[in-house]
N, C-alpha and C positions, 0 to 999 in steps of 0.2 A: 777733327781727324776721326774716323770711325774706330771702334774698339771691336775686338772678338767678343761674342756672346760670353756671358758669366758661365764659368764652369766648363769651358772647352779649352783646348789646347792646339795652338798652331805648330805645325811640324815643318821648320824649315829644314834645309837640305841635310845638315849635321844631325839634326833630331831624328829625321826619317831614316838616315842610314843606321842609326843606333837601334831604332823601332825594328827594322828590317832584320838587323842581326839577332835581335832577341825573338822576334817571330819565327826566323829561319830555325833557330835552335829548339823551340817548343815544336815545331812542325816535323823535325827530324826526330824528336823523342816519341811523339805521338805515332808517327809512321812506324817506327821501329817497334812498336807494340801491334802492328797490324791494323792501325786505325786508317780511314779514308777520310780526305778532305772533301766537305761539302760546302754550299752556300745558300742563304734563304734571303728573300726579300728583306729590306729594311723596314718596311711596315707589315702589318697584317690587320685582320678585321678586329674591331672591339670586342666583338662577342669571343674571339679566341683568346685575346690577350686577358680578358677578364673571367674566364672560365671558372678558375679556382685558384687564385693567387693572394688571398687575403685583403683585406681593406687597404692596408698601408700602400700596397703597390698599386692599386686602383688611383690613388690620388698622385702617383709619380709618372703615369704614362703620358707622354707628348701626344696630345690629341691632333689629328689632322681635319681640316676643315670638310665637313659632311658634304658630300656631292650628290645630285640627283634629287628626283621628287617621289613621293609615295613609294610604291613597292620597289622602285629602282634606286631607292636612297642607298647610298654607301658610306659606312663610317670607319674610318681607319685610324690606327695609332702606330707609332714607332715602337719597335720591339724593345724590351727591357732586358732581355737574356736571349740565348739562342736554344735553350732547352724546349721551350714551347713550340717555336717555328720547326725545329729539327723533328720533335715529335710528330707534329702535322705531316711532315715529308714522309716520316716513318709509316704512319697510318695509310698514306696513299698507296704505298707498294708493300704493305705489312704481309700479305699472304704469299708473295712471290720471293720475298729475300730470305736467303739463308741465314738462320740464326746462329750464333749472336750476330748482331749488326753492330759495326764499330765504326763511328762516326766522329770526326772532330771538326771544328771551323774557327777561324780566327777573323774576327771583324768587329765592328764597332755597334754600340748599343746607347740608348738614351733613357735617362730617368731624372724627372723634375724633382731635384731635391737640393739642400743647402751645400754648395761646394765647400770642401776643406781638403786638407792634405791627404792625397790618395783616393778622394771621391770627387768624380767629375760629374757633370750632366750629360756629355758626350765621353764615351770610354770605349777602350778596346778590351776585349777578352779572348783567351783561349778557351773554348767549351768543347768538352769530351763526353760523348753519350754512348752508352752500351744497352741495347735492347735485346731482350731475349732470354737472359740468365737470372734465375733468382737465388743462385748459390752463393755462399760466402767468398768463394774463389773471385767471383766477379767484383764484388766490394774490395777485396784485397788488391786485385790487379788494378783498380781505379786509383786507389790510394798509393800504390806502388808507383804508378805512372805519375802522379801529381809530384811526388817526391823526386823522381828522376828528372823530371821538367826542371825542377830548380837545381839540382845537382849538376845537371849538364850547362848550367850557367855559372857554375863555380861556388855555389852556395854549399854549405855544409850543415851537419847537426848542430855545430855550435851557433849557426846564425837562424834557423828556423826550427818550429816543432808542429807536428800534426795532432790536433786534439780530437779524439774520436769519441763517438757515443752512438747509442741506438735509440731511436725514438719509440719503439715498441718496448723496450725495457723502462723508459722514462714514463711512458704511460701506464705500464703495469704498477709501476711504483706508486703513482699518483691514484691509480684506481684502488691500490691496497689502502689508502688513506680516506676511501669512501668519497672521493671528489671527482666529478664527471666533467668539468669544464677544461679538457685536455689542451684544446687548441689555445685558448686564452693563456693558460699557464705556459705552454711552449713559448709563446711570444714573450712572455715576463721573464722566463728563465734564460732565453737567448740575449736578454738585455743585462744579465747579471753583471758581467764585466764592464759595461758601459755606463753604468749609473752608480752614484754613492750608495752606500749599504743603507743608509737611512731611506733613501727614495725608493729603493728595490723593495724594502719590508713594506712601504706604504702600498706598492703596487700589488704586492701578494695580499695585502689586507683587503684592498679593493676587489681582489678577486675572490673574497669570501673565505680566506683561510685565517684561522685562528692562531694564537700564539703558539700552541703545541704543534700544530701542522707546520708553521713555518720553521719551527726547531728541527722536527723531523726531516722536513725537506733539505734544510741547510747541511745537515749531518749526512744525509745520502749524497749530496752533491760534492761533499768532500772527498769521498772515496777515490782512491786511486789506483786501486787494484781490482781486476775483474774477478779474481778468486776469491775475494773478501766479500763479494756480494751474495748474499744467500736466498734472495727473492727467485721464486719460479717463474721463469719468463722465457719466452721463445726468442726475444730479443737478446736476452743475456746468452743463450746457446749460440746464437748468430756471433754476437760480440767477441765471445771467447776464441770461436775458431778464426775470426778475422785475425784477432792478436797472434793466435798461433802462426797463421800463414804469412804474417808480416814480421816474424821473428829476426830475420836477417836484417830488417829496418828498425829495430828495436831502439836505437839510438835517436830516431826521428819521431818517434810516436809517443803518445801517452793518452790514458784515458781521462776524459773530462765529461763528467756527467751533465754540466750545465752547457753543453754545446748542443743545441736544438734546432738551429737554421730557422730564420724567419718565415721562408716560404711555406705556404700550408701544403704543398703538394709532396713534400717528403714523407716517407712511410717507415723507414727501417735505418740502417746504418747511416749517421751523418758525420762529417767531419769539416774542420777549419784549419788553415795554416796561418800560423803568427810568427813574426820574428820573435826571437829568444828575449830580446830586452823590453818588448812589450810596447814599443813606441810608436807603431804603425797600425793601422787597420788591417783586417783581415786580408792576407795575400791570395788565398785561393780557399774554395770551400766547395762541398758537393755532398752527396749521398744518394741512397735509393728513393726512387718515386714510383712504385709499382702501380699505383691506380691513375696515373695520368693519361697513358694510353687510352684506356677504357672510357676515362673522364671526357676526352676530346673525340669520342666517336669511333675509336678503334676497337679491336678485339682485345680481351684480357692479356696483358703482356708485362711481365716484370722489366725494370729498367733502373739503370744507375748512371752516375756521371759527375763531373766537376767542372769548375771554371776558375781560371786564374786572371786577375785583373792587371793590366800592364801598369796602370798609374801607380799603385802601391809597391808592385815588383820593381819597377825602375827606381823608386825612392831606395828601396833596400839594396839594390844593386850599386847605386850610386854611393850609399853610405859604407858599403863594404869594398868601394873602390873596384867593383867587377863590371862595370858598363863595357860592353863589347868593343874592342878597338876597330876603327874602320879606316880601310885604305880609300880616302875620300877623293884624292885627286885623280886626274886622268892619267893614263900611262903615257900619253905623248901631248905636249902642248907644241904647236908648230908655230914658229914666229917668222913671218916673210918679212922681207925688207924691200918694200916697194911693190908696184903693180905686176911687173913681170914675175917677181918671186910669188906673189899671191897665185898665179895661175899653176906654177910647179906645187905649191903648198897644197893645194884643192886635190892635185891629182895624187900627191902622195898620201895625203889624208883617206882618199877613197880606197887606195890598197891597204893602208894600215888597218882601216875600220872593220876588215874582214876578220881580224883577230885581236883588236886592241881598242881601247878608249882613247878617243884623239878630239883634241880641240884646237881650232885655228883662229888666229886673231881676227876680230870682226871690226876693229875700231880704227884701223890705220894708224896704229902707235908707233912711236920709235922703239928701237929695240930695248932701250933701258927700261922703258914702261912696261913693255910687253914681258920682260923678265921678272918686274915687281909684280905683276900680276899673276904669272905662273907661280911664282914663289907663295903668295898670299892663298891661291887656290889649291895648293900643296900637288901640283903637277909633279910626277915622278921623274920625267925626262923632258928637256926643251929640245926642239929640233930647230935649228936655224938655217934659214935659207936666203941667201943674197946673191948678188951679182956673180960674186966669186965663186960660189958654191955651184951656180948654174952652169958657169963655164966649165969647172972641174968634173961635173956631173956627180956631185957628191952633196950630203947634208951634214951639218955639224951637229951632233948629239950630245947634249950636256946632261950628266947624271945630277940631278938638284941635291942628291943626299951627300954624294962624294965630292962633287965639283969637278969630277974627271970629264974631258971633252975627248971625242974621238969623231974621225971623219967616216962615213959610211956612203959606199957607192949607191947611187939611186937605182 
């Protein structure tokens, strides 16, 4: 028997119904902030996907077979996020679009990596992007929306926390230690909570940090109050403004100077969302990427955004018993008794489907077996049609929850 590919998820009807409820909630929150939904192709050119994503992500791209010969040769890969394709779309209409441009999408991505809880090779995300504003108000709005996306699903400040940092601030601190391999250190710092302390120290040593540098870096990363940082940095100024604007969300946020975000296109404020217990992978993450538009061929333009992964989010909702309830069954299941009754059942079904969901027996089963099927598929009402009902020009309707039966004129 064939098995599904490793690191993927099958969505049976019940699973898809829950997924759709979560997606609808996220869609509603994003729309409430004035963001418009868009969609991009599942695959992009390899040159776009590898423009500036770091070496790690290059190893994770699912490559498609090259097509064509010579100058007509085409090389594509499956997208690993929506930020890059959405940025390409923005560049196409950059000059004509009123700013800021506020877009979001809910779709699937692919990354070739080792599957584990909350991490799949094929996965769904909500991706939110804001193009055109370099102000801290934009950063604060993005973080606020990420919080509200989770709040609208029933999660509270007791369930999750948003860890916020600024890469310019982190870079300025590293520069103050007279170290210039920023990108390498960003990647190592981003792994701090994912590695044993001894292993993390060894990574820092490989990056040419001596014992004094490591001690100084650790002390800086422990800081939990923006007002206790004395370093002169534009990143710090921005971070203080963001925290001030998020004062009404103070129960959800905290300063975490080890939050660096692995992708190399981030340039300023960055953040990640984790469950309070720390049992799961990151639920959401994002930040500012002011150089990406220009890097991909557009005019200079600031941008910021975030993504929420469905896999980890559903694990947290399940743990908190907050998975959305779904009305899975049809409104009416019509149970005809005999061929003559079937003709009447089909006519009734045609009329009802203008306003309701309707299913008609397709198996020629006895009434008892039809009732059993209706019960198992969670139909809300069963409409019974037999010779007696046809003669009286009525149908018998049974409420499956209360058991009450009534006759209704056809």
